[in-house]
C-alpha positions as CSV (number, residue, x, y, z in Angstrom):
1,Q,-16.6,-3.3,18.6
2,V,-15.2,-2.5,15.8
3,Q,-11.7,-0.5,14.5
4,L,-11.0,0.5,11.1
5,V,-6.9,0.9,10.4
6,E,-5.5,3.0,7.5
7,S,-2.2,2.8,5.9
8,G,-0.3,3.7,2.7
9,G,-0.4,7.7,3.1
10,G,2.7,9.8,2.4
11,L,4.5,12.7,1.1
12,V,4.6,12.1,-3.2
13,Q,5.2,14.3,-6.2
14,P,2.2,15.6,-8.4
15,G,1.4,13.0,-10.8
16,G,2.6,10.6,-8.4
17,S,0.5,7.7,-7.1
18,L,-0.2,6.3,-3.7
19,R,-2.2,3.0,-2.7
20,L,-4.4,3.7,0.7
21,S,-5.7,0.5,2.8
22,C,-8.3,0.4,5.7
23,T,-9.2,-3.1,7.5
24,A,-12.2,-3.4,9.7
25,S,-11.7,-5.6,12.8
26,G,-13.3,-6.4,16.3
27,R,-16.9,-7.6,16.1
28,I,-18.3,-7.6,12.4
29,F,-21.2,-9.8,11.2
30,S,-21.6,-8.2,7.8
31,I,-20.3,-4.8,6.0
32,D,-22.7,-3.0,3.8
33,A,-21.2,0.4,2.0
34,M,-17.2,1.0,2.4
35,G,-15.7,4.4,1.5
36,W,-13.3,7.1,1.9
37,Y,-13.3,10.4,3.0
38,R,-11.0,13.2,2.6
39,Q,-10.7,17.1,4.5
40,P,-8.1,19.4,3.2
41,P,-6.5,21.9,5.6
42,G,-9.8,24.4,6.3
43,K,-12.0,22.7,4.8
44,Q,-14.8,20.1,5.4
45,R,-14.7,16.4,5.0
46,E,-15.8,15.2,1.9
47,L,-16.9,11.9,-0.1
48,V,-14.5,10.8,-2.2
49,A,-15.4,7.1,-3.3
50,A,-17.5,4.7,-2.2
51,I,-18.3,1.3,-2.4
52,T,-21.1,-1.5,-1.7
53,S,-21.0,-5.2,-0.9
54,G,-21.8,-6.0,-4.4
55,G,-19.0,-4.0,-5.8
56,N,-21.1,-1.2,-7.3
57,T,-18.9,2.2,-7.1
58,N,-19.4,6.0,-6.7
59,Y,-17.3,8.6,-7.4
60,A,-16.7,12.8,-6.4
61,D,-15.9,14.5,-9.7
62,S,-12.6,15.7,-8.8
63,V,-11.5,11.8,-8.9
64,K,-13.0,10.4,-10.9
65,D,-10.3,8.3,-13.9
66,R,-7.6,9.3,-11.3
67,Y,-8.7,6.8,-8.4
68,T,-9.7,3.5,-8.1
69,I,-11.7,2.1,-5.4
70,S,-12.2,-1.8,-4.5
71,R,-12.4,-4.1,-1.6
72,D,-11.7,-7.7,-0.6
73,N,-15.0,-8.9,1.2
74,A,-12.9,-11.9,2.9
75,K,-10.6,-9.5,4.6
76,N,-13.1,-6.6,5.5
77,T,-10.9,-4.4,3.7
78,V,-11.1,-1.4,1.0
79,Y,-8.4,0.2,-1.0
80,L,-8.0,3.5,-2.7
81,Q,-5.3,3.5,-5.9
82,M,-4.6,7.3,-6.2
83,N,-2.9,8.1,-9.7
84,S,-2.0,11.5,-11.3
85,L,-2.4,13.0,-7.9
86,K,-2.5,17.1,-7.9
87,P,-1.5,19.3,-4.7
88,E,-5.5,19.6,-4.0
89,D,-5.6,16.3,-3.4
90,T,-3.4,16.9,-0.3
91,A,-5.8,16.3,2.6
92,V,-6.5,14.2,5.4
93,Y,-8.2,10.6,4.5
94,Y,-10.8,8.5,6.5
95,C,-11.9,5.3,5.8
96,N,-15.5,4.7,6.7
97,A,-17.6,1.7,7.1
98,E,-21.2,0.5,7.3
99,V,-21.1,-2.4,10.0
100,R,-23.8,-4.8,11.2
101,S,-22.0,-6.0,14.9
102,T,-24.5,-9.1,14.9
103,R,-27.0,-11.1,12.6
104,W,-30.0,-8.7,13.6
105,G,-28.4,-5.9,14.9
106,T,-28.2,-2.2,13.0
107,F,-26.2,-1.2,10.7
108,R,-23.7,1.3,12.2
109,D,-20.6,3.8,10.8
110,Y,-17.5,3.7,11.9
111,W,-14.4,5.6,11.1
112,G,-10.7,5.2,10.9
113,Q,-7.7,7.3,12.5
114,G,-7.2,9.3,8.9
115,T,-3.7,9.1,7.1
116,Q,-2.4,12.1,6.1
117,V,-1.5,12.7,1.9
118,T,0.5,15.0,1.1
119,V,1.1,16.0,-2.9
120,S,3.8,18.5,-3.2
121,S,6.7,18.6,-5.5
């Protein structure tokens, strides 16, 4: 099937930066939208940023002007550059991709295992 593997999480001080990466592998014919979600402790999962195959982006208001999403279609990889991090950005960050495994198949949602981002002094 399809696997999404994330990397780049960790502990960072307020005001610092981190870059998350997520690579899709397996049975992939094409990928439509890719995105990042996060789930803070005790809260529901929420959309952080998304990017279409054509490069159109969408951000949550809470991260606009601080986060940048990008992708490398040749590598089936999506990135999330996070700057000016705040303690309220602490969460498990999940990668999501809409993948079609065959030319005539339908797009399905796939998720990564999640990577912890902790912003604390």
